TIMI-2910 file (N, C-alpha, C, CB; in pm, 1 decimal, decimal comma, always signed):
<rs>
+----------+----------+----------+----------+----------+----------+----------+----------+----------+----------+----------+----------+------+
!      n_x !      n_y !      n_z !     ca_x !     ca_y !     ca_z !      c_x !      c_y !      c_z !     cb_x !     cb_y !     cb_z ! resn !
+----------+----------+----------+----------+----------+----------+----------+----------+----------+----------+----------+----------+------+
!  -1915,4 !   +779,3 ! -10193,1 !  -1961,6 !   +863,0 ! -10066,6 !  -1868,2 !   +828,3 !  -9979,0 !  -2106,5 !   +836,9 ! -10005,9 !  Met !
!  -1850,2 !   +655,6 !  -9963,4 !  -1718,0 !   +652,0 !  -9830,8 !  -1633,2 !   +724,5 !  -9838,3 !  -1632,9 !   +539,4 !  -9809,0 !  Ser !
!  -1580,9 !   +765,9 !  -9974,9 !  -1507,3 !   +866,6 !  -9982,4 !  -1465,3 !   +970,2 !  -9881,0 !  -1552,1 !   +913,1 ! -10061,2 !  Glu !
!  -1608,2 !  +1066,6 !  -9923,1 !  -1583,1 !  +1159,3 !  -9852,7 !  -1614,9 !  +1217,3 !  -9708,5 !  -1605,7 !  +1214,7 !  -9916,3 !  Val !
!  -1676,6 !  +1087,6 !  -9638,1 !  -1720,7 !  +1054,6 !  -9491,5 !  -1535,2 !   +992,0 !  -9453,1 !  -1892,0 !   +901,4 !  -9480,7 !  Glu !
!  -1539,7 !   +905,9 !  -9507,7 !  -1365,4 !   +859,6 !  -9455,9 !  -1247,1 !  +1014,3 !  -9417,8 !  -1273,4 !   +752,5 !  -9636,1 !  Ala !
!  -1314,4 !  +1086,2 !  -9542,3 !  -1190,1 !  +1217,5 !  -9563,0 !  -1189,7 !  +1318,9 !  -9408,8 !  -1249,9 !  +1349,0 !  -9731,3 !  Lys !
!  -1317,5 !  +1349,8 !  -9351,9 !  -1346,5 !  +1344,9 !  -9280,9 !  -1238,2 !  +1330,1 !  -9142,2 !  -1423,7 !  +1281,8 !  -9321,2 !  Lys !
!  -1208,0 !  +1192,8 !  -9106,4 !  -1135,2 !  +1164,6 !  -8984,1 !   -992,3 !  +1193,5 !  -9017,1 !  -1156,0 !  +1017,1 !  -8932,4 !  Ala !
!   -952,2 !  +1214,5 !  -9180,8 !   -838,5 !  +1288,4 !  -9192,9 !   -791,2 !  +1392,9 !  -9166,4 !   -818,3 !  +1294,9 !  -9263,1 !  Ile !
!   -919,7 !  +1470,4 !  -9188,7 !   -919,3 !  +1648,6 !  -9160,1 !   -874,2 !  +1682,0 !  -9001,2 !  -1102,9 !  +1724,6 !  -9182,9 !  Asp !
!   -985,4 !  +1576,5 !  -9003,2 !  -1012,8 !  +1571,4 !  -8804,9 !   -836,7 !  +1547,7 !  -8767,4 !  -1149,8 !  +1371,6 !  -8721,6 !  Ala !
!   -780,1 !  +1450,7 !  -8782,1 !   -651,2 !  +1430,4 !  -8774,1 !   -584,5 !  +1560,8 !  -8734,2 !   -603,3 !  +1375,3 !  -8897,0 !  Phe !
!   -598,4 !  +1608,7 !  -8895,7 !   -472,4 !  +1727,7 !  -8914,3 !   -497,9 !  +1855,0 !  -8836,4 !   -454,8 !  +1780,8 !  -9078,2 !  Phe !
!   -641,8 !  +1854,3 !  -8813,4 !   -698,1 !  +1966,6 !  -8731,5 !   -617,5 !  +1939,3 !  -8547,2 !   -907,3 !  +1946,4 !  -8740,9 !  Ala !
!   -661,7 !  +1846,7 !  -8455,8 !   -601,7 !  +1774,3 !  -8381,4 !   -447,5 !  +1812,0 !  -8416,5 !   -649,4 !  +1633,7 !  -8398,4 !  Gly !
!   -355,2 !  +1731,8 !  -8501,2 !   -233,3 !  +1747,9 !  -8539,5 !   -205,7 !  +1895,8 !  -8495,7 !   -216,2 !  +1714,2 !  -8687,4 !  Phe !
!   -260,3 !  +1949,8 !  -8566,1 !   -212,2 !  +2146,8 !  -8578,6 !   -207,8 !  +2221,8 !  -8401,4 !   -396,2 !  +2268,1 !  -8697,3 !  Asn !
!   -302,4 !  +2177,8 !  -8371,3 !   -384,7 !  +2215,3 !  -8217,3 !   -306,1 !  +2134,9 !  -8117,3 !   -568,0 !  +2161,5 !  -8205,2 !  Ala !
!   -191,5 !  +2091,4 !  -8150,4 !    -96,3 !  +1992,9 !  -8045,2 !   -211,5 !  +1898,3 !  -7950,2 !    +16,4 !  +2111,4 !  -7918,1 !  Gln !
!   -316,2 !  +1866,8 !  -7992,9 !   -432,9 !  +1778,6 !  -7929,6 !   -463,7 !  +1641,1 !  -7923,4 !   -530,1 !  +1809,9 !  -7974,8 !  Asp !
!   -399,9 !  +1603,2 !  -7861,0 !   -412,6 !  +1433,5 !  -7856,4 !   -519,7 !  +1395,3 !  -7856,2 !   -362,8 !  +1360,7 !  -7750,8 !  Asn !
!   -618,7 !  +1449,5 !  -7781,5 !   -720,8 !  +1344,5 !  -7768,7 !   -843,8 !  +1339,0 !  -7909,7 !   -799,1 !  +1381,1 !  -7613,2 !  Glu !
!   -797,3 !  +1526,5 !  -7978,5 !   -865,3 !  +1531,8 !  -8088,5 !   -774,3 !  +1445,2 !  -8189,1 !   -894,4 !  +1679,8 !  -8128,1 !  Ala !
!   -675,5 !  +1402,2 !  -8178,8 !   -615,6 !  +1311,1 !  -8283,2 !   -692,1 !  +1150,1 !  -8264,9 !   -432,5 !  +1306,3 !  -8255,5 !  Ile !
!   -708,7 !  +1112,0 !  -8087,7 !   -756,3 !  +1000,4 !  -8106,9 !   -864,6 !   +969,6 !  -8130,0 !   -736,5 !   +947,9 !  -8043,5 !  Arg !
!   -959,4 !  +1106,6 !  -8131,8 !  -1143,5 !  +1041,5 !  -8200,7 !  -1084,3 !  +1033,2 !  -8355,9 !  -1335,7 !  +1199,4 !  -8187,3 !  Lys !
!   -992,7 !  +1018,4 !  -8413,2 !   -993,9 !  +1032,0 !  -8548,0 !   -927,3 !   +908,8 !  -8616,8 !   -928,3 !  +1159,1 !  -8582,9 !  Ser !
!   -866,0 !   +851,8 !  -8520,9 !   -841,9 !   +707,2 !  -8454,0 !   -914,6 !   +554,3 !  -8468,6 !   -860,9 !   +734,1 !  -8325,2 !  Leu !
!   -877,4 !   +476,0 !  -8553,7 !   -900,6 !   +342,8 !  -8490,0 !   -834,4 !   +264,2 !  -8368,4 !   -884,5 !   +268,7 !  -8581,5 !  His !
!   -854,3 !   +195,5 !  -8324,8 !   -780,9 !   +117,3 !  -8220,5 !   -803,0 !    -17,1 !  -8251,0 !   -822,9 !   +145,9 !  -8077,3 !  Phe !
!   -679,8 !   -153,6 !  -8239,3 !   -506,3 !   -102,8 !  -8260,1 !   -519,4 !    -24,0 !  -8361,8 !   -380,1 !   -220,9 !  -8300,4 !  Pro !
!   -435,7 !    +85,8 !  -8369,5 !   -400,7 !   +191,2 !  -8445,5 !   -233,9 !   +176,4 !  -8511,3 !   -423,9 !   +319,4 !  -8347,7 !  His !
!   -214,8 !   +161,0 !  -8625,2 !    -70,2 !    +84,5 !  -8639,1 !    +37,7 !   +243,6 !  -8747,3 !   -107,5 !   -127,3 !  -8770,6 !  Val !
!   +116,2 !   +254,6 !  -8741,6 !   +196,3 !   +359,8 !  -8799,8 !   +318,7 !   +246,9 !  -8878,1 !   +261,7 !   +485,5 !  -8662,9 !  Arg !
!   +346,2 !   +258,3 !  -8995,1 !   +500,1 !   +179,2 !  -9038,2 !   +551,3 !   +321,8 !  -9063,0 !   +512,6 !    +47,8 !  -9200,9 !  Phe !
!   +681,5 !   +373,4 !  -9027,6 !   +741,4 !   +475,8 !  -9044,2 !   +930,1 !   +412,8 !  -8953,3 !   +625,3 !   +618,1 !  -8968,0 !  Ala !
!   +999,6 !   +474,0 !  -9030,9 !  +1124,6 !   +493,9 !  -8991,7 !  +1173,8 !   +415,5 !  -8932,8 !  +1144,2 !   +579,2 !  -8938,5 !  Ser !
!  +1180,7 !   +280,0 !  -9025,4 !  +1190,6 !   +144,7 !  -9038,3 !  +1087,7 !    +23,1 !  -8916,7 !  +1356,8 !   +132,9 !  -9023,1 !  Gly !
!  +1074,2 !   +133,9 !  -8868,3 !   +990,0 !    +92,3 !  -8710,8 !   +817,4 !   +105,0 !  -8769,1 !  +1033,0 !   +248,7 !  -8541,7 !  Arg !
!   +797,2 !    -48,6 !  -8698,4 !   +568,5 !    -80,0 !  -8667,3 !   +599,1 !    -10,3 !  -8560,3 !   +454,2 !   -283,8 !  -8620,3 !  Val !
!   +514,4 !    +62,6 !  -8535,8 !   +434,8 !   +127,8 !  -8405,5 !   +295,4 !    +74,5 !  -8432,2 !   +434,6 !   +311,9 !  -8394,9 !  Arg !
!   +282,2 !    +15,7 !  -8287,6 !   +136,0 !    -40,5 !  -8283,6 !    +75,5 !     -3,8 !  -8132,4 !   +136,1 !   -219,6 !  -8312,0 !  Ile !
!    -32,6 !    +99,8 !  -8109,9 !   -133,1 !   +146,5 !  -8018,6 !   -256,7 !   +105,2 !  -8015,1 !   -146,4 !   +259,1 !  -8026,4 !  Ala !
!   -210,5 !    -27,0 !  -7879,2 !   -355,8 !   -112,4 !  -7929,4 !   -479,3 !    -49,1 !  -7833,0 !   -341,9 !   -312,9 !  -7894,8 !  Pro !
!   -421,7 !    +69,2 !  -7731,5 !   -525,6 !   +122,7 !  -7703,8 !   -532,5 !   +269,5 !  -7738,2 !   -546,6 !    +95,7 !  -7582,8 !  Glu !
!   -647,0 !   +362,1 !  -7721,6 !   -662,5 !   +464,5 !  -7733,7 !   -530,2 !   +585,0 !  -7628,5 !   -814,0 !   +457,3 !  -7707,6 !  Ser !
!   -537,6 !   +522,1 !  -7483,3 !   -537,5 !   +575,4 !  -7391,5 !   -331,9 !   +533,7 !  -7464,1 !   -648,4 !   +518,3 !  -7236,3 !  Ser !
!   -280,8 !   +417,8 !  -7530,1 !   -163,0 !   +444,8 !  -7556,8 !    -66,0 !   +455,7 !  -7626,1 !   -139,3 !   +421,7 !  -7526,7 !  Glu !
!   -182,2 !   +606,3 !  -7715,5 !   -144,2 !   +655,9 !  -7852,5 !   -105,6 !   +860,8 !  -7806,6 !   -320,4 !   +614,2 !  -7989,3 !  Phe !
!    +23,1 !   +867,7 !  -7816,8 !    +79,1 !   +987,7 !  -7749,7 !   +117,6 !  +1057,1 !  -7911,9 !   +230,7 !   +950,5 !  -7619,6 !  Lys !
!   +132,3 !  +1160,2 !  -7946,9 !   +216,7 !  +1252,2 !  -8074,1 !   +361,4 !  +1260,9 !  -8012,5 !   +147,0 !  +1437,3 !  -8106,3 !  Thr !
!   +473,7 !  +1256,0 !  -8080,5 !   +562,3 !  +1334,3 !  -7981,0 !   +618,9 !  +1501,2 !  -8003,8 !   +689,1 !  +1244,0 !  -7972,6 !  Pro !
!   +474,7 !  +1550,3 !  -7991,3 !   +498,1 !  +1705,8 !  -8028,9 !   +614,7 !  +1802,1 !  -7968,8 !   +372,9 !  +1775,8 !  -7990,1 !  Phe !
!   +651,5 !  +1754,8 !  -7854,8 !   +810,6 !  +1795,2 !  -7784,5 !   +907,0 !  +1736,3 !  -7872,5 !   +845,4 !  +1728,8 !  -7619,7 !  Asn !
!   +898,6 !  +1639,3 !  -7950,5 !   +976,1 !  +1615,0 !  -8061,8 !  +1055,7 !  +1695,4 !  -8160,5 !   +911,1 !  +1564,7 !  -8119,1 !  Phe !
!   +912,4 !  +1642,9 !  -8237,6 !   +904,9 !  +1762,1 !  -8350,2 !   +938,0 !  +1914,7 !  -8324,4 !   +764,7 !  +1768,0 !  -8398,3 !  Leu !
!   +924,6 !  +1965,7 !  -8224,3 !   +955,9 !  +2078,8 !  -8172,9 !  +1020,8 !  +2126,5 !  -8174,1 !   +953,7 !  +2097,5 !  -8109,0 !  Ile !
!  +1125,5 !  +2048,9 !  -8035,7 !  +1266,5 !  +2070,4 !  -8061,1 !  +1376,1 !  +2037,0 !  -8150,2 !  +1303,5 !  +2043,8 !  -7986,2 !  Glu !
!  +1278,3 !  +1920,6 !  -8226,7 !  +1419,9 !  +1859,5 !  -8322,1 !  +1427,5 !  +1894,8 !  -8474,2 !  +1422,5 !  +1684,5 !  -8325,9 !  His !
!  +1325,1 !  +1970,0 !  -8499,0 !  +1242,8 !  +1977,7 !  -8593,1 !  +1187,3 !  +2157,0 !  -8629,9 !  +1129,4 !  +1872,4 !  -8543,2 !  Glu !
!  +1192,7 !  +2211,9 !  -8520,2 !  +1181,1 !  +2322,9 !  -8495,4 !   +972,4 !  +2354,8 !  -8602,0 !  +1361,0 !  +2406,1 !  -8556,4 !  Gly !
!   +913,2 !  +2195,9 !  -8568,7 !   +789,0 !  +2244,9 !  -8608,6 !   +670,4 !  +2298,8 !  -8546,9 !   +752,3 !  +2171,5 !  -8659,5 !  Trp !
!   +625,2 !  +2377,5 !  -8599,1 !   +499,3 !  +2484,7 !  -8615,8 !   +372,2 !  +2378,0 !  -8636,2 !   +519,7 !  +2605,9 !  -8772,0 !  His !
!   +349,2 !  +2390,5 !  -8761,2 !   +190,0 !  +2311,1 !  -8832,2 !   +258,8 !  +2221,9 !  -8918,8 !    +59,3 !  +2423,0 !  -8940,3 !  His !
!   +144,8 !  +2173,5 !  -8934,0 !   +161,9 !  +2072,2 !  -9090,0 !    +44,9 !  +2127,2 !  -9152,7 !   +147,9 !  +1872,3 !  -9081,0 !  Ser !
!     +5,8 !  +2119,0 !  -9369,7 !    -81,7 !  +2127,6 !  -9417,5 !   -110,6 !  +1988,9 !  -9498,3 !    -73,1 !  +2240,7 !  -9473,1 !  Ser !
!   -229,3 !  +1941,6 !  -9503,6 !   -217,1 !  +1843,1 !  -9627,6 !   -254,8 !  +1899,8 !  -9757,6 !   -305,5 !  +1720,0 !  -9610,2 !  Leu !
!   -148,8 !  +1841,4 !  -9832,3 !   -132,1 !  +1913,4 !  -9945,2 !   -231,1 !  +1817,4 ! -10086,8 !    +53,5 !  +1927,2 !  -9964,9 !  Asp !
!   -211,0 !  +1754,5 ! -10059,3 !   -300,1 !  +1604,2 ! -10109,4 !   -336,6 !  +1541,5 ! -10050,7 !   -261,3 !  +1511,6 ! -10170,2 !  Ser !
!   -452,3 !  +1454,9 ! -10136,9 !   -554,3 !  +1402,3 ! -10070,3 !   -618,5 !  +1272,6 ! -10194,2 !   -665,9 !  +1541,1 ! -10022,8 !  Val !
!   -534,0 !  +1152,6 ! -10202,3 !   -572,7 !  +1105,1 ! -10353,5 !   -656,8 !   +969,4 ! -10306,1 !   -416,5 !  +1066,6 ! -10472,3 !  Glu !
!   -783,3 !   +925,9 ! -10328,7 !   -830,5 !   +801,2 ! -10348,7 !   -719,0 !   +684,9 ! -10410,3 !   -948,8 !   +823,2 ! -10439,5 !  Val !
!   -719,9 !   +560,0 ! -10362,4 !   -667,0 !   +494,0 ! -10413,1 !   -754,4 !   +342,3 ! -10416,6 !   -546,1 !   +511,6 ! -10359,5 !  Ile !
!   -781,0 !   +319,4 ! -10324,4 !   -951,8 !   +215,7 ! -10326,1 !  -1044,9 !   +243,1 ! -10256,4 !   -956,7 !    +71,6 ! -10281,3 !  His !
!  -1158,2 !   +209,5 ! -10256,8 !  -1263,4 !   +271,1 ! -10157,6 !  -1368,0 !    +86,9 ! -10190,7 !  -1361,3 !   +486,5 ! -10233,9 !  Ala !
!  -1416,1 !    +87,6 ! -10048,9 !  -1582,7 !    -16,9 ! -10052,8 !  -1682,4 !    +64,6 !  -9950,7 !  -1563,3 !   -221,7 !  -9970,5 !  Ser !
!  -1740,1 !     +3,4 !  -9886,5 !  -1845,1 !    +96,4 !  -9858,1 !  -1802,6 !    +74,1 !  -9680,1 !  -2027,8 !    +45,3 !  -9928,7 !  Asp !
!  -1651,5 !    +11,2 !  -9647,2 !  -1609,2 !    +23,9 !  -9511,8 !  -1476,0 !    +53,4 !  -9557,8 !  -1630,5 !   -101,3 !  -9407,6 !  Asp !
!  -1399,8 !    +49,0 !  -9582,3 !  -1241,4 !    +48,4 !  -9572,6 !  -1239,6 !   +174,6 !  -9682,5 !  -1145,7 !   -121,8 !  -9624,1 !  Lys !
!  -1089,2 !   +270,4 !  -9667,3 !  -1065,1 !   +390,4 !  -9808,4 !   -899,7 !   +400,1 !  -9765,4 !  -1178,9 !   +595,3 !  -9797,3 !  Val !
!   -831,9 !   +336,6 !  -9837,7 !   -677,6 !   +342,4 !  -9894,2 !   -700,6 !   +522,0 !  -9978,1 !   -634,0 !   +165,6 ! -10043,3 !  His !
!   -598,3 !   +573,3 !  -9893,1 !   -557,8 !   +701,0 !  -9914,0 !   -444,8 !   +752,4 !  -9992,2 !   -543,9 !   +741,1 !  -9811,6 !  Phe !
!   -344,8 !   +783,0 ! -10041,9 !   -238,4 !   +874,7 ! -10079,8 !   -221,1 !  +1004,9 ! -10060,0 !   -226,6 !   +872,6 ! -10183,6 !  Ala !
!   -205,6 !  +1011,7 !  -9965,8 !   -121,9 !  +1165,6 !  -9877,1 !    +23,9 !  +1205,7 !  -9922,1 !    -92,3 !  +1134,0 !  -9691,1 !  Ile !
!    -28,2 !  +1353,1 !  -9904,2 !   +128,2 !  +1415,7 !  -9933,3 !    +84,9 !  +1498,1 !  -9816,6 !   +183,9 !  +1505,6 ! -10103,8 !  Glu !
!   +183,0 !  +1551,3 !  -9744,8 !   +173,4 !  +1647,8 !  -9622,8 !   +301,8 !  +1776,3 !  -9650,2 !   +205,2 !  +1543,4 !  -9459,3 !  Phe !
!   +291,8 !  +1837,1 !  -9546,8 !   +447,1 !  +1945,7 !  -9564,4 !   +385,8 !  +1956,4 !  -9358,8 !   +437,3 !  +2181,3 !  -9734,1 !  Ser !
!   +546,2 !  +1989,3 !  -9354,2 !   +574,2 !  +2072,9 !  -9216,3 !   +601,0 !  +2193,4 !  -9213,9 !   +671,1 !  +2034,1 !  -9145,9 !  Arg !
!   +630,8 !  +2296,6 !  -9149,2 !   +660,4 !  +2456,2 !  -9167,9 !   +706,0 !  +2478,9 !  -9051,6 !   +541,9 !  +2559,6 !  -9202,9 !  Tyr !
!   +792,2 !  +2599,6 !  -9034,1 !   +825,7 !  +2625,7 !  -8902,6 !   +740,8 !  +2719,2 !  -8854,9 !   +955,0 !  +2664,4 !  -8884,8 !  Lys !
!   +768,7 !  +2801,4 !  -8785,9 !   +682,9 !  +2924,9 !  -8695,3 !   +724,0 !  +3012,6 !  -8796,7 !   +731,3 !  +2976,6 !  -8515,5 !  Ala !
!   +795,8 !  +3066,5 !  -8839,8 !   +803,8 !  +3109,1 !  -8974,1 !   +701,6 !  +3130,9 !  -9062,7 !   +868,6 !  +3037,4 !  -9029,0 !  Asp !
!   +688,5 !  +2993,2 !  -9112,2 !   +629,2 !  +2996,4 !  -9224,3 !   +683,2 !  +2894,4 !  -9323,8 !   +634,9 !  +3123,1 !  -9268,5 !  Gly !
!   +845,2 !  +2929,8 !  -9273,6 !   +897,8 !  +2850,4 !  -9409,5 !   +912,8 !  +2670,2 !  -9406,8 !  +1063,5 !  +2915,4 !  -9439,7 !  Ser !
!   +819,1 !  +2590,4 !  -9487,6 !   +811,0 !  +2464,6 !  -9532,4 !   +990,9 !  +2401,8 !  -9499,5 !   +749,7 !  +2472,3 !  -9710,5 !  Lys !
!   +914,1 !  +2269,2 !  -9478,3 !  +1124,2 !  +2196,4 !  -9424,1 !  +1096,8 !  +2091,2 !  -9449,6 !  +1214,4 !  +2189,3 !  -9238,9 !  Tyr !
!   +991,4 !  +2042,9 !  -9469,0 !   +994,1 !  +1868,3 !  -9511,7 !   +840,2 !  +1852,4 !  -9626,3 !   +966,1 !  +1737,6 !  -9317,0 !  Ala !
!   +848,3 !  +1733,3 !  -9709,9 !   +737,0 !  +1714,6 !  -9775,0 !   +740,1 !  +1560,8 !  -9747,1 !   +733,4 !  +1770,1 !  -9927,3 !  Thr !
!   +600,3 !  +1503,3 !  -9718,8 !   +674,2 !  +1332,6 !  -9725,6 !   +522,1 !  +1309,8 !  -9763,5 !   +761,6 !  +1225,7 !  -9548,0 !  His !
!   +496,6 !  +1189,3 !  -9828,4 !   +403,5 !  +1093,7 !  -9877,3 !   +382,7 !   +985,2 !  -9799,7 !   +436,1 !  +1050,1 !  -9994,4 !  Gln !
!   +254,7 !   +900,8 !  -9830,8 !   +176,7 !   +889,8 !  -9684,7 !    +88,6 !   +765,9 !  -9753,1 !    +70,1 !  +1056,7 !  -9615,6 !  Ser !
!    +61,3 !   +652,5 !  -9661,7 !    -49,3 !   +573,3 !  -9735,4 !   -146,1 !   +595,1 !  -9623,8 !    -17,5 !   +402,9 !  -9778,9 !  Leu !
!   -257,2 !   +637,7 !  -9607,8 !   -315,0 !   +559,0 !  -9506,1 !   -485,0 !   +533,0 !  -9498,4 !   -267,8 !   +626,3 !  -9383,4 !  Trp !
!   -483,0 !   +424,6 !  -9410,1 !   -607,3 !   +335,1 !  -9407,8 !   -737,6 !   +400,4 !  -9366,4 !   -585,0 !   +220,5 !  -9313,7 !  Ile !
!   -812,6 !   +436,1 !  -9394,0 !   -939,0 !   +453,4 !  -9289,0 !  -1018,3 !   +355,2 !  -9334,8 !  -1023,4 !   +598,5 !  -9285,0 !  Val !
!  -1120,2 !   +289,7 !  -9205,5 !  -1206,0 !   +203,3 !  -9201,9 !  -1312,6 !   +287,5 !  -9084,3 !  -1136,1 !    +52,2 !  -9167,6 !  Thr !
!  -1450,0 !   +241,8 !  -9111,9 !  -1595,1 !   +208,1 !  -9076,0 !  -1620,0 !   +112,4 !  -8941,1 !  -1657,6 !   +131,9 !  -9204,5 !  Lys !
!  -1578,5 !   +168,2 !  -8834,6 !  -1599,8 !    +97,8 !  -8727,0 !  -1726,8 !   +111,8 !  -8633,7 !  -1496,2 !   +118,2 !  -8662,6 !  Glu !
!  -1864,9 !    +93,2 !  -8628,4 !  -1904,7 !    +85,8 !  -8566,8 !  -2045,9 !   +227,6 !  -8599,7 !  -1801,5 !    +63,3 !  -8474,9 !  Gly !
!  -1987,6 !   +243,4 !  -8701,6 !  -2070,1 !   +341,9 !  -8759,3 !  -1948,8 !   +504,0 !  -8722,2 !  -2258,5 !   +333,1 !  -8664,6 !  Gly !
!  -1859,2 !   +454,3 !  -8703,3 !  -1762,1 !   +590,8 !  -8729,8 !  -1618,4 !   +555,5 !  -8775,0 !  -1743,1 !   +683,9 !  -8586,2 !  His !
!  -1595,6 !   +634,9 !  -8879,8 !  -1516,0 !   +650,8 !  -8968,4 !  -1359,1 !   +676,2 !  -8879,5 !  -1577,0 !   +768,5 !  -9064,0 !  Trp !
!  -1263,3 !   +620,5 !  -8932,6 !  -1145,3 !   +635,4 !  -8785,7 !   -954,8 !   +558,0 !  -8884,8 !  -1238,9 !   +454,3 !  -8578,8 !  Gly !
!   -907,0 !   +648,6 !  -8890,9 !   -737,8 !   +603,1 !  -8934,7 !   -729,7 !   +508,3 !  -8845,4 !   -598,2 !   +718,7 !  -8916,4 !  Ile !
!   -708,9 !   +357,7 !  -8915,6 !   -646,3 !   +230,3 !  -8857,1 !   -497,2 !   +261,5 !  -8861,8 !   -684,3 !    +88,4 !  -8943,3 !  Ile !
!   -466,4 !   +302,2 !  -8990,1 !   -304,1 !   +243,1 !  -9011,0 !   -262,1 !   +340,2 !  -9114,8 !   -282,2 !    +64,0 !  -9073,2 !  Ala !
!   -135,9 !   +405,8 !  -9077,0 !    -69,7 !   +492,8 !  -9193,1 !   +115,1 !   +429,4 !  -9221,0 !    -75,1 !   +690,8 !  -9126,0 !  Arg !
!   +127,9 !   +438,2 !  -9340,6 !   +243,8 !   +445,8 !  -9362,1 !   +269,4 !   +576,1 !  -9432,6 !   +282,7 !   +335,3 !  -9423,1 !  Ser !
!   +479,6 !   +595,4 !  -9386,9 !   +437,2 !   +727,7 !  -9373,5 !   +643,8 !   +704,9 !  -9443,9 !   +354,1 !   +816,4 !  -9174,0 !  Ser !
!   +685,8 !   +817,1 !  -9467,2 !   +818,7 !   +859,4 !  -9484,7 !   +895,3 !   +922,8 !  -9407,2 !   +827,2 !   +917,0 !  -9566,7 !  Phe !
!   +784,0 !   +983,8 !  -9315,3 !   +805,0 !  +1078,1 !  -9280,7 !   +822,2 !  +1007,1 !  -9139,7 !   +715,9 !  +1183,9 !  -9319,2 !  Ala !
!   +965,5 !  +1092,1 !  -9041,5 !  +1041,0 !  +1041,7 !  -8904,4 !   +924,8 !   +963,5 !  -8765,4 !  +1125,0 !  +1209,2 !  -8833,0 !  Pro !
+----------+----------+----------+----------+----------+----------+----------+----------+----------+----------+----------+----------+------+
</rs>
C-alpha cells in the first residue's frame, strides 16, 4: 500500500514539472531535498530554496516536456520507498531527445508522502 501512496508524489512531481510549476513541484518534495546529478550533490534545505531551471532546459536542450516511462519499486517499508525510474525528455515537435535512469527515495513525514532524494544520470 505504501508504494501506491508514495508513487502519487512522483506523479505530482511530473505534472508540476511539465507545467513548469515550481510550487507544485515543491509540494511533491520533502526538505531538505537532495539531488545527485552531473557529479554534484545539490541540497535544497528548505522549500523556498528549491527551483527547477526551466529556462536552462528550454534554451540549452530545447526541452518541452518529459514523460515518466517506468517506475519500479526496489525496496519499500511503511514510511519509505525506493523507486527505479526511467524518464524521457521531448522537444516541442514531440521528438524524444533523451532518456534517463534515476533512483528516487520517497518518504512519509507527518502523514505526507514526498520525494526526499533523487539520484540521476540526467544533467
